[in-house]
Backbone as CSV, one residue per row, in Angstrom:
resi,resn,N_x,N_y,N_z,CA_x,CA_y,CA_z,C_x,C_y,C_z
1,MET,70.010,56.599,33.473,70.611,55.600,32.596,70.233,55.909,31.157
2,ALA,71.204,55.768,30.248,70.926,56.000,28.836,69.927,54.982,28.330
3,GLN,68.988,55.463,27.484,67.952,54.591,26.962,68.372,54.042,25.600
4,ARG,68.039,52.780,25.355,68.357,52.159,24.088,67.376,52.637,23.023
5,LYS,67.883,52.941,21.830,67.034,53.334,20.718,66.348,52.115,20.125
6,PRO,65.204,52.332,19.431,64.512,51.190,18.843,65.408,50.439,17.885
7,GLY,65.194,49.123,17.785,65.975,48.302,16.879,65.485,48.459,15.457
8,ALA,65.923,47.575,14.592,65.581,47.661,13.182,64.078,47.581,12.967
9,HIS,63.400,46.792,13.784,61.963,46.614,13.629,61.159,47.567,14.505
10,GLY,61.804,48.336,15.401,61.088,49.274,16.232,60.744,48.705,17.601
11,PHE,60.341,49.618,18.482,59.996,49.246,19.852,58.818,48.280,19.873
12,MET,58.973,47.203,20.632,57.947,46.188,20.844,57.546,45.449,19.570
13,ASP,58.488,45.303,18.643,58.235,44.385,17.536,58.390,42.977,18.100
14,LEU,57.303,42.238,18.172,57.306,40.966,18.890,57.970,39.834,18.125
15,ARG,58.467,40.119,16.931,59.305,39.138,16.240,60.706,39.120,16.845
16,THR,61.060,40.164,17.576,62.349,40.247,18.262,62.236,39.492,19.582
17,PRO,63.089,38.487,19.823,62.947,37.662,21.033,62.867,38.452,22.330
18,GLU,63.706,39.497,22.471,63.709,40.252,23.726,62.377,40.966,23.955
19,TYR,61.803,41.509,22.888,60.523,42.196,23.043,59.377,41.221,23.262
20,ALA,59.433,40.056,22.617,58.400,39.036,22.845,58.420,38.605,24.307
21,TYR,59.617,38.366,24.839,59.742,38.003,26.256,59.214,39.122,27.143
22,MET,59.650,40.330,26.863,59.283,41.478,27.683,57.772,41.673,27.689
23,PHE,57.132,41.509,26.540,55.685,41.706,26.472,54.949,40.618,27.264
24,GLY,55.403,39.371,27.152,54.789,38.313,27.946,54.907,38.591,29.433
25,PHE,56.065,39.056,29.852,56.274,39.369,31.264,55.359,40.512,31.694
26,LEU,55.251,41.540,30.858,54.425,42.696,31.207,52.948,42.326,31.279
27,GLN,52.494,41.468,30.374,51.098,41.045,30.435,50.785,40.337,31.752
28,ALA,51.740,39.568,32.237,51.511,38.799,33.463,51.772,39.614,34.722
29,ASP,52.809,40.447,34.722,53.237,41.078,35.977,53.340,42.600,35.903
30,GLY,52.964,43.184,34.775,53.004,44.631,34.651,51.651,45.243,34.977
31,HIS,51.647,46.555,35.217,50.389,47.254,35.509,50.348,48.544,34.705
32,LEU,49.321,48.658,33.857,49.130,49.841,33.024,47.988,50.652,33.625
33,SER,48.299,51.850,34.104,47.284,52.695,34.742,47.034,53.936,33.902
34,GLN,45.822,54.451,33.998,45.420,55.604,33.201,44.877,56.690,34.119
35,GLY,45.390,57.929,33.950,44.937,59.048,34.755,44.126,60.025,33.927
36,ALA,43.962,61.202,34.449,43.206,62.235,33.743,43.948,62.672,32.480
37,GLY,43.185,62.942,31.434,43.792,63.385,30.188,44.682,62.315,29.591
38,GLN,45.924,62.657,29.332,46.871,61.711,28.754,47.834,61.155,29.794
39,LYS,47.521,61.350,31.049,48.400,60.878,32.112,48.225,59.376,32.329
40,GLY,49.254,58.759,32.830,49.217,57.334,33.107,50.623,56.799,33.221
41,SER,50.736,55.501,33.486,52.068,54.907,33.615,52.000,53.398,33.443
42,LEU,53.128,52.838,33.098,53.359,51.398,33.116,54.345,51.137,34.236
43,SER,54.056,50.155,35.088,54.982,49.853,36.168,55.087,48.350,36.387
44,VAL,56.253,47.938,36.840,56.515,46.549,37.219,57.282,46.585,38.532
45,GLU,56.777,45.892,39.537,57.454,45.836,40.836,57.916,44.412,41.096
46,LEU,59.208,44.255,41.358,59.799,42.956,41.642,60.635,43.039,42.909
47,SER,60.968,41.882,43.439,61.932,41.852,44.530,63.240,42.467,44.038
48,VAL,63.937,43.152,44.939,65.169,43.823,44.534,66.208,42.830,43.999
49,ARG,66.081,41.555,44.359,67.021,40.556,43.832,66.892,40.406,42.322
50,ASP,65.736,40.826,41.762,65.513,40.703,40.322,65.624,42.036,39.595
51,VAL,66.253,43.019,40.227,66.349,44.343,39.625,67.104,44.312,38.297
52,GLY,67.969,43.323,38.108,68.710,43.223,36.852,67.792,43.105,35.654
53,LEU,66.673,42.405,35.809,65.728,42.277,34.706,65.081,43.627,34.395
54,LEU,64.756,44.395,35.423,64.170,45.710,35.203,65.148,46.631,34.483
55,ARG,66.413,46.490,34.786,67.422,47.304,34.083,67.500,46.913,32.616
56,MET,67.310,45.633,32.310,67.265,45.198,30.914,66.042,45.793,30.215
57,PHE,64.892,45.801,30.882,63.696,46.419,30.309,63.950,47.898,30.034
58,GLN,64.651,48.542,30.947,64.960,49.958,30.786,65.826,50.186,29.555
59,ARG,66.798,49.306,29.342,67.671,49.443,28.184,66.934,49.156,26.874
60,LEU,65.925,48.303,26.922,65.169,47.955,25.717,64.112,49.000,25.367
61,THR,63.872,49.940,26.252,62.799,50.915,26.066,63.366,52.277,25.644
62,PRO,63.012,52.758,24.455,63.560,54.025,23.954,62.819,55.252,24.469
63,TYR,62.289,55.176,25.657,61.609,56.296,26.303,62.159,56.419,27.722
64,TYR,62.041,57.603,28.292,62.546,57.785,29.649,61.799,56.869,30.615
65,SER,62.547,56.236,31.509,61.947,55.421,32.557,62.822,55.497,33.797
66,SER,62.251,55.095,34.928,62.997,55.156,36.186,62.854,53.851,36.946
67,ILE,63.838,53.585,37.804,63.793,52.432,38.708,64.006,52.954,40.124
68,THR,63.055,52.669,40.984,63.148,53.105,42.376,63.056,51.891,43.291
69,GLU,63.560,52.023,44.502,63.512,50.944,45.479,62.806,51.414,46.752
70,ARG,62.158,50.471,47.436,61.532,50.787,48.715,61.557,49.554,49.607
71,THR,61.586,49.776,50.909,61.601,48.693,51.899,60.390,48.847,52.803
72,ARG,59.674,47.760,53.009,58.479,47.803,53.852,58.261,46.427,54.462
73,SER,57.345,46.330,55.414,56.981,45.039,55.996,55.828,44.448,55.207
74,THR,55.788,43.110,55.110,54.721,42.427,54.383,54.190,41.285,55.249
75,ASN,53.194,40.573,54.709,52.651,39.406,55.419,53.653,38.262,55.470
76,TYR,54.695,38.329,54.621,55.636,37.218,54.508,57.009,37.518,55.094
77,ALA,57.303,38.785,55.320,58.623,39.143,55.848,58.534,40.444,56.635
78,ALA,59.364,40.529,57.678,59.382,41.749,58.480,59.846,42.936,57.642
79,THR,60.814,42.704,56.785,61.286,43.743,55.866,61.428,43.136,54.481
80,HIS,60.931,43.839,53.492,61.019,43.386,52.101,61.391,44.574,51.234
81,THR,62.446,44.436,50.456,62.881,45.508,49.566,62.504,45.153,48.131
82,SER,61.812,46.049,47.498,61.391,45.832,46.116,61.929,46.931,45.221
83,ALA,61.949,46.648,43.916,62.361,47.621,42.906,61.209,47.783,41.918
84,THR,60.922,49.020,41.536,59.829,49.305,40.607,60.350,50.081,39.408
85,TRP,60.040,49.539,38.236,60.366,50.206,36.968,59.117,50.911,36.473
86,THR,59.237,52.196,36.105,58.077,52.990,35.708,58.350,53.730,34.408
87,VAL,57.379,53.654,33.486,57.413,54.386,32.218,56.120,55.184,32.121
88,CYS,56.225,56.477,31.825,55.028,57.318,31.720,54.702,57.712,30.278
89,SER,55.575,57.448,29.339,55.381,57.866,27.950,54.035,57.408,27.394
90,LEU,53.263,58.346,26.852,51.980,58.010,26.234,52.196,57.127,25.010
91,GLU,53.230,57.401,24.238,53.501,56.609,23.039,53.805,55.158,23.406
92,ALA,54.605,54.960,24.450,54.929,53.600,24.882,53.671,52.897,25.376
93,ARG,52.853,53.576,26.171,51.632,52.971,26.696,50.644,52.641,25.584
94,THR,50.550,53.515,24.600,49.638,53.272,23.482,50.068,52.041,22.693
95,THR,51.376,51.890,22.483,51.902,50.730,21.760,51.579,49.437,22.501
96,LEU,51.838,49.422,23.796,51.603,48.224,24.597,50.114,47.895,24.695
97,ASN,49.300,48.910,24.849,47.862,48.688,24.934,47.315,48.111,23.628
98,ALA,47.808,48.606,22.485,47.358,48.106,21.185,47.765,46.649,20.970
99,LEU,48.875,46.237,21.572,49.339,44.855,21.438,48.555,43.883,22.327
100,GLY,47.870,44.412,23.346,47.088,43.525,24.191,47.383,43.614,25.670
101,LEU,47.979,44.718,26.121,48.175,44.947,27.551,47.109,45.947,28.000
102,PRO,46.041,45.491,28.655,44.933,46.388,29.000,45.262,47.285,30.185
103,TYR,44.526,48.369,30.289,44.614,49.229,31.466,43.857,48.577,32.622
104,GLY,44.347,48.750,33.822,43.670,48.245,35.007,43.794,46.742,35.170
105,ARG,42.768,46.130,35.789,42.782,44.693,36.054,42.745,43.924,34.743
106,LYS,43.516,42.851,34.686,43.683,42.179,33.414,43.769,40.670,33.504
107,SER,43.728,40.069,34.681,44.126,38.675,34.844,43.357,37.695,33.966
108,LYS,42.041,37.920,33.762,41.256,36.979,32.970,41.168,37.357,31.501
109,THR,41.509,38.593,31.174,41.289,39.077,29.816,42.518,39.029,28.923
110,ILE,43.702,38.878,29.497,44.898,38.879,28.659,44.936,37.644,27.763
111,ALA,45.552,37.804,26.601,45.636,36.725,25.624,46.888,36.926,24.788
112,PRO,47.400,35.865,24.168,48.559,36.025,23.287,48.281,37.054,22.201
113,PRO,49.291,37.788,21.783,49.074,38.835,20.779,48.696,38.253,19.421
114,LEU,48.004,39.056,18.642,47.690,38.672,17.277,48.900,38.942,16.392
115,GLY,48.967,38.275,15.277,50.085,38.500,14.376,51.301,37.661,14.730
116,GLU,52.382,37.948,14.077,53.608,37.159,14.229,54.366,37.577,15.484
117,PHE,54.793,36.585,16.268,55.614,36.868,17.441,56.417,35.623,17.791
118,SER,57.484,35.817,18.558,58.360,34.720,18.964,57.708,33.959,20.115
119,HIS,57.129,32.801,19.809,56.304,32.080,20.777,57.075,31.662,22.027
120,ARG,58.242,31.037,21.852,58.935,30.506,23.035,59.433,31.629,23.936
121,ASP,59.830,32.752,23.354,60.302,33.864,24.176,59.141,34.510,24.920
122,TYR,58.022,34.662,24.244,56.821,35.194,24.882,56.380,34.299,26.045
123,LEU,56.380,33.006,25.802,55.957,32.069,26.847,56.933,32.075,28.018
124,ARG,58.221,32.219,27.754,59.195,32.299,28.843,58.929,33.531,29.712
125,GLY,58.487,34.637,29.088,58.121,35.814,29.863,56.967,35.537,30.802
126,LEU,55.970,34.784,30.307,54.835,34.420,31.161,55.285,33.550,32.332
127,ILE,56.125,32.554,32.024,56.597,31.637,33.073,57.428,32.390,34.110
128,ASP,58.307,33.287,33.654,59.131,34.042,34.594,58.269,34.903,35.517
129,ALA,57.180,35.447,34.992,56.336,36.331,35.796,55.352,35.572,36.667
130,ASP,54.669,34.581,36.099,53.570,33.920,36.806,53.729,32.407,36.910
131,GLY,54.911,31.903,36.664,55.123,30.460,36.710,56.238,30.073,37.655
132,SER,56.542,28.787,37.649,57.609,28.257,38.500,58.403,27.208,37.731
133,VAL,59.684,27.106,38.059,60.578,26.120,37.462,61.455,25.576,38.581
134,GLY,61.583,24.257,38.659,62.440,23.690,39.703,62.123,22.240,39.965
135,PHE,62.242,21.842,41.235,62.011,20.462,41.640,60.924,20.410,42.704
136,THR,60.072,19.396,42.612,59.028,19.206,43.617,59.653,18.714,44.924
137,SER,58.834,18.588,45.953,59.311,18.099,47.242,59.827,16.661,47.146
138,LYS,59.397,15.937,46.092,59.868,14.573,45.866,61.060,14.506,44.921
139,GLY,61.588,15.671,44.559,62.771,15.709,43.723,62.505,15.552,42.242
140,LEU,61.273,15.786,41.794,60.937,15.651,40.378,60.974,17.017,39.702
141,PRO,61.572,17.124,38.525,61.595,18.404,37.820,60.193,18.829,37.407
142,PHE,59.940,20.132,37.425,58.623,20.613,37.014,58.715,22.012,36.416
143,VAL,57.750,22.310,35.569,57.521,23.653,35.033,56.024,23.893,35.152
144,SER,55.623,25.055,35.666,54.197,25.308,35.845,53.870,26.762,35.558
145,LEU,52.605,26.999,35.271,52.091,28.350,35.086,50.775,28.474,35.830
146,THR,50.634,29.541,36.603,49.390,29.851,37.288,48.778,31.072,36.615
147,THR,47.558,30.941,36.101,46.946,32.042,35.377,45.428,31.978,35.487
148,ALA,44.796,33.140,35.455,43.339,33.207,35.434,42.809,33.272,34.014
149,SER,43.708,33.400,33.040,43.314,33.565,31.643,43.215,32.229,30.924
150,SER,42.059,31.931,30.359,41.893,30.701,29.573,42.787,30.710,28.349
151,ALA,42.948,31.881,27.731,43.770,31.981,26.525,45.228,31.673,26.826
152,MET,45.729,32.138,27.965,47.126,31.879,28.332,47.333,30.410,28.680
153,ALA,46.400,29.824,29.415,46.518,28.410,29.753,46.508,27.559,28.485
154,SER,45.657,27.901,27.536,45.582,27.158,26.275,46.855,27.323,25.455
155,PHE,47.433,28.522,25.485,48.658,28.766,24.730,49.804,27.906,25.254
156,LEU,49.950,27.828,26.574,50.983,26.975,27.158,50.726,25.517,26.814
157,ARG,49.489,25.078,26.945,49.163,23.679,26.641,49.499,23.338,25.192
158,ASP,49.126,24.205,24.252,49.350,23.912,22.834,50.837,23.927,22.478
159,HIS,51.565,24.915,23.004,53.008,24.969,22.736,53.708,23.756,23.345
160,SER,53.342,23.412,24.561,53.988,22.298,25.247,53.670,20.966,24.586
161,ARG,52.477,20.840,24.032,52.147,19.612,23.317,53.079,19.432,22.112
162,GLU,53.341,20.512,21.406,54.246,20.453,20.256,55.667,20.076,20.679
163,VAL,56.108,20.635,21.803,57.491,20.435,22.243,57.692,19.101,22.955
164,THR,56.737,18.706,23.775,56.938,17.546,24.644,56.084,16.333,24.298
165,GLY,54.990,16.539,23.564,54.060,15.451,23.284,53.084,15.186,24.409
166,ALA,53.204,15.912,25.519,52.343,15.678,26.680,51.008,16.396,26.520
167,GLU,49.922,15.708,26.811,48.583,16.285,26.772,48.197,16.785,28.161
168,ARG,47.458,17.874,28.199,46.967,18.405,29.461,45.513,18.846,29.303
169,SER,44.685,18.504,30.276,43.313,18.995,30.331,43.305,20.255,31.179
170,LEU,42.599,21.256,30.720,42.569,22.534,31.431,41.291,22.672,32.242
171,ARG,41.450,22.849,33.536,40.312,23.071,34.426,40.698,24.104,35.477
172,ARG,39.807,25.035,35.720,40.035,25.992,36.809,39.863,25.270,38.148
173,ASN,40.692,25.607,39.127,40.481,24.991,40.434,39.309,25.678,41.138
174,THR,38.661,24.937,41.996,37.434,25.431,42.614,37.692,26.459,43.711
175,ARG,38.900,26.460,44.267,39.170,27.365,45.386,39.281,28.821,44.943
176,ASP,40.105,29.095,43.916,40.307,30.482,43.507,40.080,30.726,42.016
177,ASP,39.501,29.750,41.308,39.068,29.943,39.926,40.219,30.268,38.982
178,ILE,41.364,29.626,39.181,42.501,29.830,38.283,42.979,28.488,37.744
179,TYR,43.813,28.566,36.715,44.416,27.372,36.130,45.806,27.164,36.725
180,ASN,46.122,25.935,37.058,47.485,25.552,37.438,47.940,24.502,36.434
181,VAL,48.658,24.942,35.407,49.097,24.044,34.338,50.489,23.533,34.706
182,LEU,50.618,22.224,34.865,51.846,21.636,35.420,52.415,20.569,34.500
183,TYR,53.756,20.618,34.323,54.495,19.584,33.601,55.599,19.078,34.517
184,THR,55.776,17.765,34.570,56.798,17.182,35.431,57.662,16.201,34.651
185,MET,58.752,15.798,35.263,59.675,14.786,34.738,60.143,15.120,33.326
186,GLU,60.157,14.149,32.393,60.730,14.396,31.062,60.049,15.535,30.313
187,PRO,58.710,15.640,30.335,58.090,16.796,29.682,58.582,18.129,30.241
188,ALA,58.784,18.196,31.552,59.300,19.424,32.156,60.719,19.703,31.674
189,GLN,61.532,18.665,31.574,62.896,18.842,31.082,62.896,19.384,29.654
190,ARG,62.067,18.781,28.790,62.032,19.207,27.393,61.489,20.628,27.260
191,LEU,60.472,20.956,28.042,59.898,22.294,27.975,60.886,23.339,28.482
192,ALA,61.563,23.052,29.580,62.554,23.992,30.125,63.692,24.217,29.141
193,ALA,64.159,23.150,28.488,65.243,23.282,27.519,64.807,24.106,26.313
194,ASP,63.542,23.979,25.930,63.023,24.742,24.792,62.901,26.221,25.127
195,LEU,62.438,26.535,26.321,62.186,27.925,26.688,63.442,28.674,27.102
196,TYR,64.306,28.023,27.883,65.469,28.696,28.456,66.735,28.308,27.704
197,ARG,66.915,28.939,26.552,68.110,28.683,25.744,69.284,29.509,26.258
198,PRO,70.504,29.083,25.978,71.673,29.842,26.441,71.629,31.284,25.936
199,GLY,71.873,32.222,26.842,71.938,33.625,26.470,70.607,34.330,26.348
200,CYS,69.493,33.639,26.629,68.181,34.271,26.467,67.915,35.273,27.588
201,LEU,67.085,36.264,27.298,66.649,37.206,28.319,65.706,36.477,29.265
202,SER,65.989,36.534,30.551,65.175,35.818,31.533,65.579,36.246,32.929
203,LEU,64.764,35.848,33.910,65.178,35.983,35.300,66.318,35.005,35.539
204,GLU,67.428,35.490,36.030,68.599,34.633,36.170,68.325,33.418,37.050
205,ARG,67.594,33.607,38.146,67.358,32.488,39.052,66.486,31.412,38.401
206,LYS,65.551,31.809,37.537,64.732,30.802,36.875,65.490,30.130,35.737
207,ARG,66.359,30.888,35.091,67.187,30.270,34.053,68.096,29.214,34.657
208,LYS,68.685,29.508,35.805,69.550,28.537,36.474,68.751,27.315,36.923
209,ALA,67.549,27.554,37.420,66.691,26.434,37.823,66.348,25.562,36.617
210,ALA,66.037,26.195,35.482,65.709,25.442,34.269,66.896,24.612,33.806
211,GLU,68.092,25.188,33.876,69.284,24.451,33.460,69.533,23.258,34.365
212,SER,69.182,23.380,35.640,69.429,22.290,36.584,68.532,21.078,36.316
213,LEU,67.411,21.277,35.635,66.501,20.167,35.369,67.120,19.119,34.450
214,ALA,68.059,19.541,33.605,68.636,18.630,32.611,69.383,17.464,33.252
215,ALA,69.875,17.638,34.468,70.676,16.592,35.111,69.826,15.479,35.713
216,TRP,68.515,15.668,35.798,67.661,14.660,36.429,67.565,13.400,35.592
217,LYS,67.636,12.257,36.231,67.465,10.964,35.570,66.324,10.223,36.250
218,ARG,65.511,9.567,35.447,64.397,8.801,36.008,64.941,7.675,36.891
219,PRO,64.504,7.595,38.146,65.011,6.554,39.046,64.702,5.148,38.538
220,ALA,65.591,4.244,38.831,65.373,2.847,38.452,64.095,2.346,39.103
221,GLY,63.280,1.668,38.345,62.037,1.136,38.870,60.843,2.040,38.665
222,MET,61.085,3.319,38.359,59.965,4.216,38.080,59.437,3.935,36.680
223,ARG,58.131,3.830,36.555,57.530,3.487,35.274,57.960,4.474,34.198
224,ALA,58.345,3.958,33.058,58.863,4.799,31.982,57.772,5.684,31.411
225,ALA,58.187,6.849,30.958,57.235,7.756,30.319,56.836,7.211,28.961
226,CYS,55.672,7.663,28.493,55.212,7.221,27.173,56.143,7.737,26.085
227,THR,56.370,6.926,25.081,57.212,7.324,23.954,56.427,8.257,23.030
228,ARG,57.019,9.357,22.668,56.363,10.305,21.786,56.407,9.813,20.344
229,ARG,55.442,10.186,19.588,55.394,9.838,18.172,55.364,11.120,17.366
230,ARG,56.369,11.314,16.549,56.459,12.515,15.742,55.598,12.400,14.486
231,TRP,55.099,13.536,14.046,54.451,13.594,12.746,55.533,13.674,11.676
232,THR,55.411,12.835,10.663,56.374,12.842,9.570,55.793,13.591,8.372
233,GLU,56.667,13.941,7.430,56.197,14.633,6.231,55.255,13.747,5.430
234,ALA,55.526,12.444,5.416,54.652,11.521,4.681,53.253,11.497,5.296
235,GLU,53.184,11.469,6.631,51.887,11.496,7.294,51.158,12.805,7.031
236,ASP,51.912,13.901,7.020,51.294,15.190,6.719,50.669,15.184,5.329
237,ARG,51.356,14.591,4.360,50.829,14.546,2.993,49.543,13.725,2.945
238,VAL,49.520,12.587,3.646,48.314,11.759,3.689,47.172,12.529,4.333
239,LEU,47.467,13.190,5.426,46.458,13.941,6.160,45.854,15.042,5.286
240,LEU,46.697,15.755,4.551,46.218,16.843,3.705,45.442,16.316,2.497
241,SER,45.889,15.181,1.965,45.193,14.626,0.795,43.807,14.097,1.172
242,LEU,43.674,13.491,2.352,42.379,12.991,2.800,41.470,14.134,3.279
243,ASP,42.097,15.127,3.919,41.377,16.303,4.396,40.187,15.924,5.286
244,ASP,40.374,14.857,6.072,39.312,14.376,6.944,39.958,13.674,8.130
245,ALA,39.767,14.226,9.329,40.442,13.700,10.512,40.045,12.267,10.826
246,GLU,38.770,11.922,10.645,38.307,10.582,10.984,38.890,9.531,10.041
247,ARG,38.874,9.825,8.753,39.459,8.887,7.779,40.964,8.776,7.973
248,ALA,41.623,9.916,8.239,43.075,9.898,8.438,43.450,9.088,9.663
249,ALA,42.634,9.153,10.714,42.921,8.395,11.932,42.941,6.901,11.654
250,GLU,42.034,6.427,10.786,41.997,5.004,10.433,43.224,4.609,9.623
251,VAL,43.600,5.461,8.676,44.729,5.147,7.794,46.060,5.220,8.541
252,LEU,46.219,6.219,9.395,47.507,6.473,10.032,47.654,5.815,11.404
253,GLY,46.568,5.283,11.945,46.646,4.668,13.259,46.830,5.680,14.366
254,ARG,46.224,6.848,14.211,46.287,7.897,15.218,44.880,8.208,15.704
255,THR,44.789,9.092,16.698,43.476,9.454,17.218,42.830,10.498,16.307
256,ILE,41.491,10.515,16.322,40.771,11.509,15.530,41.114,12.917,16.022
257,ARG,41.185,13.061,17.339,41.515,14.370,17.903,42.896,14.830,17.462
258,GLY,43.870,13.911,17.498,45.228,14.260,17.100,45.301,14.644,15.630
259,CYS,44.565,13.908,14.779,44.560,14.216,13.348,43.872,15.552,13.086
260,GLY,42.793,15.814,13.827,42.097,17.084,13.652,42.956,18.265,14.029
261,LEU,43.691,18.133,15.136,44.556,19.213,15.585,45.707,19.426,14.611
262,ARG,46.296,18.319,14.142,47.412,18.443,13.200,46.941,19.059,11.881
263,LEU,45.769,18.673,11.419,45.238,19.211,10.173,45.014,20.709,10.307
264,TRP,44.498,21.140,11.440,44.297,22.582,11.674,45.628,23.320,11.655
265,ARG,46.642,22.745,12.265,47.951,23.409,12.303,48.569,23.514,10.917
266,LEU,48.415,22.473,10.117,48.950,22.522,8.763,48.221,23.566,7.923
267,ARG,46.934,23.662,8.094,46.146,24.639,7.337,46.491,26.081,7.728
268,THR,46.824,26.272,8.990,47.105,27.637,9.474,48.596,27.957,9.466
269,GLY,49.409,27.037,8.923,50.850,27.307,8.827,51.607,27.134,10.110
270,GLN,51.049,26.414,11.102,51.721,26.239,12.390,52.311,24.828,12.551
271,GLY,52.322,24.044,11.459,52.785,22.668,11.606,53.878,22.295,10.643
272,ALA,54.723,23.256,10.274,55.796,22.949,9.339,56.785,21.968,9.938
273,GLY,57.266,21.056,9.114,58.257,20.077,9.573,57.639,18.969,10.376
274,ALA,58.465,18.105,10.913,57.987,16.943,11.698,57.875,17.314,13.156
275,THR,56.954,18.219,13.484,56.791,18.614,14.873,56.178,17.507,15.679
276,ARG,56.332,17.598,17.001,55.916,16.508,17.869,54.422,16.546,18.113
277,GLN,53.843,15.391,18.298,52.409,15.290,18.626,52.217,14.307,19.761
């Protein structure tokens, strides 16, 4: 298959939505191996039903790569056919490694990249690789991420707080020492709509599942969700002028924690506009 040449910003410029998504997916579900000398490879193995995504990765990569299929028995099925995308280019591996894709085992060490990148596209890559989107057994919409990385769990929590207003406490479960970050009902609907925009690069089955969440309506008699309170420009000005979370909480009628977090975001340039809190 013909390989796509780098775009205007170059291969793996994470300001490009497709590359931000691709990098998030690779951090969660890719494997970077290193051999003797300069030998090594990047590989991603998925069910053959998702081979279309691997073909998109192939088109986005300006280096030679291959896609192979194999059928074998597993603990879950008598026969399972998978597709594996493989890139051996040293230049491609060096680029990905410098961005934060480590060689070998990586589950606890991966973290969001430094510098500017498309947050929602990157997060959608993580969800597509290591998360779930759909309805619970009780028919409630949900979006979740399973990860061993504290940095990844925190990134989802912080982004989702901005989008949905929902707070989440992060704790590893005692059985396997991982985080299961879960959003349900209206927060799940808002998060899915934010991540899975029309035409975005994604696993088709998860995009369809995300779109299906929009039709859910809270059943009559179910306790209403809490109303979100947006930060306004006027509140931001007060917060910056006081420059003290505790004093601002008294003046604005908000929590000290909420004021502290908002003040940090404004100082670091992550709180432009009336984002949700």
